[in-house]
VMD Tcl script that draws the C-alpha trace (Angstrom):
set ca {
  {-5.20 -11.02 -14.34}
  {-7.52 -8.81 -12.43}
  {-7.73 -5.04 -13.01}
  {-7.70 -2.86 -10.08}
  {-8.35 1.11 -9.86}
  {-6.94 2.65 -6.73}
  {-8.80 5.91 -6.13}
  {-7.68 8.29 -5.00}
  {-4.15 6.95 -5.63}
  {-1.96 9.92 -4.55}
  {-2.81 9.50 -0.67}
  {-0.51 7.78 1.46}
  {-2.87 5.00 1.60}
  {-3.14 4.89 -2.38}
  {0.96 4.88 -2.57}
  {1.18 1.91 -0.12}
  {-1.29 0.01 -2.13}
  {0.98 0.33 -5.14}
  {3.85 -0.71 -3.47}
  {1.89 -3.52 -1.94}
  {0.49 -4.66 -5.26}
  {2.35 -3.60 -8.10}
  {4.38 -6.66 -8.31}
  {1.73 -9.22 -8.11}
  {1.13 -11.27 -11.22}
  {-2.64 -11.42 -10.43}
  {-3.61 -7.80 -10.67}
  {-3.19 -5.20 -13.12}
  {-3.21 -2.02 -11.03}
  {-4.43 1.52 -11.94}
  {-4.19 4.70 -10.29}
  {-7.23 6.87 -10.59}
  {-7.21 10.80 -9.78}
  {-9.09 13.96 -9.58}
  {-6.79 16.35 -8.77}
  {-2.91 17.03 -9.67}
  {-1.53 14.51 -7.17}
  {1.64 12.50 -6.34}
  {-0.13 9.52 -7.71}
  {0.60 10.42 -11.47}
  {4.34 10.15 -10.69}
  {4.10 6.80 -9.15}
  {1.62 4.68 -10.80}
  {2.66 3.26 -14.23}
  {-0.93 3.24 -15.43}
  {-2.95 6.25 -14.58}
  {-6.46 7.89 -15.01}
  {-6.71 11.78 -14.51}
  {-9.56 13.90 -14.25}
  {-11.93 11.57 -12.64}
  {-15.11 13.06 -11.01}
  {-14.42 14.16 -7.63}
  {-15.52 12.16 -4.73}
  {-16.21 13.33 -1.21}
  {-18.06 12.42 1.88}
  {-21.19 14.04 0.51}
  {-21.24 12.91 -3.18}
  {-24.68 12.03 -4.31}
  {-25.65 8.95 -6.43}
  {-25.59 11.21 -9.61}
  {-21.71 11.84 -8.80}
  {-21.21 7.82 -8.40}
  {-22.93 7.23 -11.64}
  {-20.88 9.72 -13.28}
  {-17.69 8.52 -12.09}
  {-18.67 4.69 -13.02}
  {-19.38 6.22 -16.60}
  {-15.81 7.65 -16.62}
  {-14.18 4.24 -15.76}
  {-16.52 2.10 -17.78}
  {-14.28 1.59 -20.85}
  {-11.38 0.30 -18.68}
  {-13.37 -2.80 -17.41}
  {-12.32 -2.99 -13.98}
  {-12.85 -5.85 -11.87}
  {-12.08 -3.88 -8.42}
  {-11.90 -0.50 -7.03}
  {-9.78 0.07 -4.07}
  {-10.97 3.32 -2.08}
  {-7.57 5.06 -0.71}
  {-9.53 7.47 1.83}
  {-11.77 7.51 4.48}
  {-14.46 9.41 2.87}
  {-14.23 7.26 -0.39}
  {-14.39 4.20 1.54}
  {-17.75 5.30 3.02}
  {-19.44 6.65 -0.21}
  {-18.17 3.74 -2.34}
  {-19.34 1.19 0.30}
  {-22.82 3.10 0.24}
  {-23.42 3.19 -3.53}
  {-21.54 0.08 -4.42}
  {-24.52 -1.26 -6.49}
  {-24.05 1.73 -8.82}
  {-20.39 1.08 -9.37}
  {-19.28 -1.92 -11.88}
  {-16.41 -3.06 -10.13}
  {-16.57 -4.85 -6.61}
  {-15.57 -2.35 -4.30}
  {-12.85 -3.17 -1.70}
  {-14.60 -1.99 1.40}
  {-16.95 -3.70 4.44}
  {-20.24 -3.14 4.54}
  {-21.88 0.80 4.43}
  {-23.04 0.17 8.31}
  {-19.47 -0.72 9.19}
  {-18.00 2.10 7.09}
  {-20.47 4.59 8.31}
  {-19.58 3.75 11.91}
  {-15.80 4.00 11.27}
  {-15.96 7.33 9.55}
  {-17.55 9.15 12.60}
  {-15.53 9.11 15.89}
  {-18.82 9.69 17.72}
  {-20.40 6.66 16.19}
  {-17.28 4.60 16.79}
  {-17.38 5.43 20.46}
  {-21.03 5.22 20.76}
  {-21.02 1.39 19.20}
  {-17.83 0.44 21.07}
  {-18.31 1.81 24.28}
  {-18.23 -1.00 27.10}
  {-16.84 -3.29 24.64}
  {-13.31 -1.72 24.83}
  {-12.15 1.49 27.06}
  {-12.89 4.89 25.22}
  {-12.07 8.23 26.27}
  {-14.26 10.31 28.55}
  {-16.62 12.35 26.03}
  {-17.72 15.73 26.99}
  {-21.24 16.63 25.23}
  {-20.85 20.32 26.37}
  {-19.15 23.18 27.80}
  {-20.77 22.37 31.05}
  {-19.50 18.91 31.12}
  {-16.06 19.66 31.33}
  {-14.66 19.70 34.93}
  {-10.97 19.41 34.12}
  {-8.51 21.14 31.43}
  {-6.87 20.58 29.30}
  {-9.11 18.57 27.11}
  {-8.84 17.52 23.64}
  {-11.16 18.12 20.48}
  {-10.93 16.53 16.97}
  {-13.30 16.51 13.95}
  {-16.08 13.99 14.35}
  {-15.34 13.22 10.73}
  {-11.94 14.01 9.57}
  {-8.50 12.54 8.93}
  {-4.84 12.99 9.90}
  {-4.38 15.82 12.40}
  {-6.66 18.62 10.73}
  {-8.69 20.47 13.29}
  {-7.33 18.35 16.38}
  {-5.96 20.38 18.95}
  {-5.55 20.89 22.81}
  {-8.04 23.26 24.42}
  {-6.70 24.93 27.71}
  {-9.24 26.57 29.10}
  {-12.94 27.70 29.16}
  {-12.40 30.80 26.73}
  {-10.98 28.43 24.08}
  {-13.79 25.46 24.46}
  {-16.29 28.33 23.95}
  {-16.04 28.39 20.40}
  {-15.88 24.89 19.71}
  {-18.74 23.51 18.02}
  {-19.58 20.10 19.48}
  {-21.99 19.04 16.95}
  {-18.93 18.81 14.45}
  {-16.32 18.05 16.99}
  {-15.60 15.22 19.97}
  {-14.44 16.81 22.78}
  {-12.53 14.08 25.12}
  {-10.11 13.88 27.99}
  {-6.66 14.56 27.16}
  {-4.72 11.12 26.67}
  {-0.94 12.06 27.52}
  {0.81 8.56 27.09}
  {2.25 6.91 24.43}
  {0.16 6.20 20.92}
  {-0.09 2.89 19.08}
  {-1.71 1.42 15.83}
  {-2.60 -1.86 15.57}
  {-2.92 -3.44 12.17}
  {-5.44 -6.12 11.67}
  {-6.54 -8.40 8.94}
  {-10.06 -10.15 8.97}
  {-10.56 -13.13 6.59}
  {-13.78 -13.94 4.44}
  {-15.18 -15.81 7.48}
  {-14.89 -12.70 9.70}
  {-11.94 -14.29 11.77}
  {-9.29 -12.03 12.81}
  {-6.11 -13.86 11.53}
  {-3.56 -10.75 11.81}
  {-3.22 -8.45 14.53}
  {0.25 -6.58 15.37}
  {0.67 -3.05 16.89}
  {3.22 -0.66 16.09}
  {4.56 2.54 18.22}
  {3.75 6.01 16.63}
  {7.28 7.22 17.64}
  {7.01 10.51 15.18}
  {3.90 11.81 13.76}
  {3.67 14.58 11.06}
  {0.47 15.99 9.99}
  {-1.52 13.21 11.88}
  {0.55 10.54 9.89}
  {2.78 8.20 11.72}
  {6.32 8.54 9.99}
  {8.36 6.40 12.36}
  {7.38 3.23 13.78}
  {8.52 -0.09 15.49}
  {6.49 -3.01 16.41}
  {5.32 -3.20 20.18}
  {4.21 -6.23 21.71}
  {1.31 -6.26 23.98}
  {-1.36 -8.66 24.58}
  {-3.90 -5.83 25.06}
  {-3.81 -5.28 21.46}
  {-5.04 -8.62 20.39}
  {-7.64 -8.34 23.38}
  {-8.97 -5.26 21.90}
  {-8.67 -6.13 18.15}
  {-10.85 -9.56 18.92}
  {-13.39 -7.45 20.90}
  {-13.43 -4.82 17.90}
  {-13.89 -7.39 15.28}
  {-16.71 -8.97 17.02}
  {-18.61 -5.83 16.84}
  {-17.78 -4.31 13.53}
  {-17.70 -6.69 10.33}
  {-14.57 -5.66 8.90}
  {-13.02 -7.62 5.85}
  {-9.60 -7.48 4.69}
  {-6.97 -4.95 6.10}
  {-7.97 -2.38 8.76}
  {-6.55 -0.65 11.96}
  {-7.42 0.86 15.13}
  {-5.33 3.51 17.32}
  {-5.05 3.60 21.22}
  {-3.32 5.71 23.56}
  {-2.40 5.84 27.23}
  {-4.63 7.61 29.49}
  {-3.29 9.35 32.74}
  {-3.53 6.21 34.78}
  {-1.74 4.13 32.05}
  {-4.68 2.63 30.68}
  {-4.92 1.99 26.89}
  {-7.91 4.07 25.38}
  {-9.42 4.13 21.78}
  {-8.61 6.95 19.52}
  {-10.07 5.34 16.34}
  {-10.97 2.66 14.09}
  {-10.55 2.84 10.33}
  {-11.94 0.50 7.88}
  {-8.84 0.29 5.46}
  {-5.26 -0.06 5.75}
  {-3.05 2.42 6.99}
  {0.03 4.09 5.15}
  {2.51 2.76 7.57}
  {1.23 -0.69 7.57}
  {4.14 -0.87 5.31}
  {5.94 -2.32 8.10}
  {3.85 -5.10 8.37}
  {3.99 -5.77 4.62}
  {7.93 -6.11 4.77}
  {7.56 -8.57 7.41}
  {5.04 -11.00 5.60}
  {1.66 -9.63 6.14}
  {1.10 -7.88 2.81}
  {-2.31 -6.34 4.15}
  {-3.40 -4.69 0.62}
  {-2.81 -7.81 -1.65}
  {-4.20 -9.97 1.18}
  {-7.30 -7.89 0.85}
  {-7.45 -7.94 -2.83}
  {-7.26 -11.84 -2.18}
  {-10.03 -12.23 0.05}
  {-12.36 -10.16 -2.12}
  {-11.40 -12.49 -4.87}
  {-12.84 -15.39 -3.05}
  {-9.77 -16.61 -1.35}
  {-10.10 -18.49 1.73}
  {-7.32 -17.01 3.98}
  {-6.63 -19.05 7.27}
  {-3.16 -17.65 8.03}
  {-0.32 -15.40 7.44}
  {3.42 -16.19 7.34}
  {5.05 -13.70 9.50}
  {8.85 -13.11 9.83}
  {9.63 -11.97 13.37}
  {12.75 -9.66 13.18}
  {13.35 -6.43 14.89}
  {12.60 -3.49 12.05}
  {12.22 0.46 12.30}
  {10.39 2.07 9.66}
  {11.00 5.69 9.36}
  {9.30 7.72 6.28}
  {10.19 11.23 4.45}
  {9.23 13.07 1.46}
  {10.03 10.84 -1.61}
  {11.20 12.41 -5.15}
  {9.66 11.11 -8.47}
  {10.29 12.98 -11.78}
  {8.64 13.18 -15.30}
  {11.22 14.47 -17.79}
  {10.52 15.20 -21.44}
  {13.47 13.76 -23.02}
  {13.74 10.53 -25.43}
  {17.14 8.68 -25.89}
  {18.06 5.22 -27.68}
  {21.38 4.65 -26.04}
  {23.52 5.52 -23.21}
  {27.07 6.17 -22.72}
  {28.39 5.39 -19.19}
  {31.70 5.92 -17.48}
  {33.02 3.21 -14.96}
  {35.39 4.21 -12.64}
  {33.61 6.68 -9.76}
  {30.24 6.27 -11.66}
  {29.33 2.38 -11.79}
  {32.09 1.36 -8.99}
  {33.04 4.08 -6.31}
  {35.28 3.06 -3.76}
  {35.44 -0.75 -5.05}
  {31.38 -0.94 -4.43}
  {28.72 -1.09 -7.21}
  {26.79 2.16 -7.29}
  {23.30 0.43 -7.09}
  {21.60 3.63 -8.28}
  {23.38 3.62 -11.45}
  {22.97 -0.21 -11.93}
  {19.30 0.21 -11.11}
  {18.88 2.93 -14.04}
  {21.01 0.54 -16.32}
  {18.56 -2.30 -15.89}
  {15.79 0.16 -16.59}
  {17.37 0.84 -19.89}
  {17.54 -2.93 -20.33}
  {13.69 -3.18 -19.66}
  {13.14 -0.24 -22.04}
  {15.46 -1.56 -25.08}
  {17.82 0.93 -24.86}
  {21.64 0.37 -25.87}
  {24.40 0.79 -23.04}
  {27.90 1.56 -24.06}
  {30.53 1.36 -21.50}
  {33.03 4.24 -22.37}
  {36.05 3.99 -19.75}
  {39.81 4.95 -19.31}
  {39.91 2.26 -16.72}
  {43.77 1.18 -16.52}
  {43.43 -2.19 -14.83}
  {42.03 -5.36 -16.46}
  {38.45 -3.82 -17.22}
  {36.84 -7.28 -18.40}
  {38.24 -9.21 -15.36}
  {36.72 -6.49 -13.00}
  {33.29 -6.51 -14.77}
  {32.99 -10.24 -14.23}
  {34.32 -9.85 -10.73}
  {31.34 -7.57 -10.20}
  {29.14 -9.62 -12.39}
  {27.91 -6.99 -14.48}
  {29.97 -7.62 -17.81}
  {26.75 -8.89 -19.71}
  {24.59 -5.59 -19.08}
  {26.57 -3.98 -21.78}
  {26.17 -3.76 -25.63}
  {29.31 -2.27 -26.11}
  {32.39 -2.00 -23.89}
  {34.85 0.60 -25.52}
  {38.19 1.08 -23.63}
  {40.27 4.04 -24.46}
  {43.44 5.86 -23.60}
  {43.71 8.04 -20.62}
  {44.67 10.97 -22.87}
  {41.97 10.48 -25.52}
  {38.91 12.19 -25.54}
  {35.59 10.52 -24.77}
  {33.70 13.05 -27.10}
  {35.28 11.08 -30.27}
  {33.71 7.84 -29.44}
  {30.41 9.32 -28.73}
  {28.86 8.74 -32.04}
  {24.78 8.57 -31.49}
  {22.79 11.51 -31.72}
  {19.90 10.15 -29.67}
  {21.75 9.42 -26.53}
  {22.72 10.52 -23.01}
  {26.22 10.73 -21.46}
  {26.68 9.67 -17.87}
  {30.09 10.50 -16.00}
  {31.44 11.90 -12.56}
  {33.65 14.11 -14.55}
  {32.50 17.63 -14.91}
  {35.37 18.21 -17.74}
  {33.86 15.21 -19.58}
  {30.40 16.04 -19.25}
  {31.01 19.87 -20.22}
  {33.12 18.83 -23.47}
  {30.63 16.09 -24.83}
  {27.67 18.82 -24.05}
  {29.29 21.40 -26.05}
  {30.43 19.22 -29.08}
  {27.92 16.59 -29.13}
  {24.76 18.73 -27.89}
  {23.27 15.73 -25.90}
  {21.73 15.53 -22.29}
  {24.66 14.94 -19.83}
  {24.41 13.42 -16.15}
  {26.47 13.14 -12.99}
  {25.95 10.28 -10.98}
  {23.79 12.44 -8.43}
  {21.39 13.77 -11.09}
  {19.96 10.29 -12.51}
  {17.65 9.94 -9.93}
  {15.42 12.04 -12.17}
  {15.46 9.33 -15.12}
  {14.74 6.78 -13.20}
  {10.80 5.43 -13.43}
  {9.88 4.19 -10.07}
}
mol new
graphics top color blue
foreach p $ca { graphics top sphere $p radius 0.5 }
foreach p [lrange $ca 0 end-1] q [lrange $ca 1 end] { graphics top cylinder $p $q radius 0.2 }
display resetview
């Protein structure tokens, strides 16, 4: 099994890489962070306080980073941020693990919007670029940092007064593209052949990140992808973005030498771009990707993850309105109980169910997940049957939870609070 370090693991890219690779039997995936980020709540294996890497990091900083990870014997390092892709590709010879990134020439071009437009001008349609204030003959225009990510620093400029304070050296000033925006996820194999290309509409965007997407079919996407791929030597997963101009023409916004976080929509249809990218760098020749063609809409929102400082060896859990609600299995509780099985914790079903409890457990196919099944009378106290000190109690009844908390002094949870106990 190859060991992979994803850095920085708390970015949207890093989180998607984890979801895409975590269950693979071929890769042992670690997350790496320099700051206190969300990655530590997601990655089972996590390395903290790594040297901070940015666009202008020096060779000495890269050597320090390599020294910090040396004892882990990583086979690969998967950069999960544009600037890190560029700097790791530049200094890849100073890093012991193989860097999952294209050549520095390609990474350097895609890191700069100006360089991207310069290289691809005449290859695919690009927006009209204004080099100075005097070049602008029509407002509004749009500016964005030459080197940046997301929507940071990007804005519409309405007049000369607003434009007068723009730094043209650090920003790109371009025509405003008012139409629909699309991201096209791509994959290039080890021979440089483009073998996957699929576009998606960016229906809702937050902080420059697509949080709602559906697949969009347009032959121009493949046409542009082939042309870009012929000019820039990509390897593995990458993407580009286009937007409609006033006349309806699709013009290039940017190209990235990495996967996009919202490429999760491709993963769910069979094109697992992070995993396939690792396979390519492992030396596997990939000629085609099996893709399921069905309608799917991806919507993203903030996701909760928790770290709690409690320990327990056993779980007492109720049945009615806890495991089974309205004759349906509560999958959140079942997920937690299987997590307990993985962690060798005892599960005791403690129920006042009036029907044939064992028959219902068999009906719902969950009978064998319990170490004990205790059925008690309707008027009995459940607290009389809770006799393990290092245990927790799960029940939808406030009264039951209150009595056991007061009498036994253990942690008690309602069905809507066990979310904090889930490891992933």
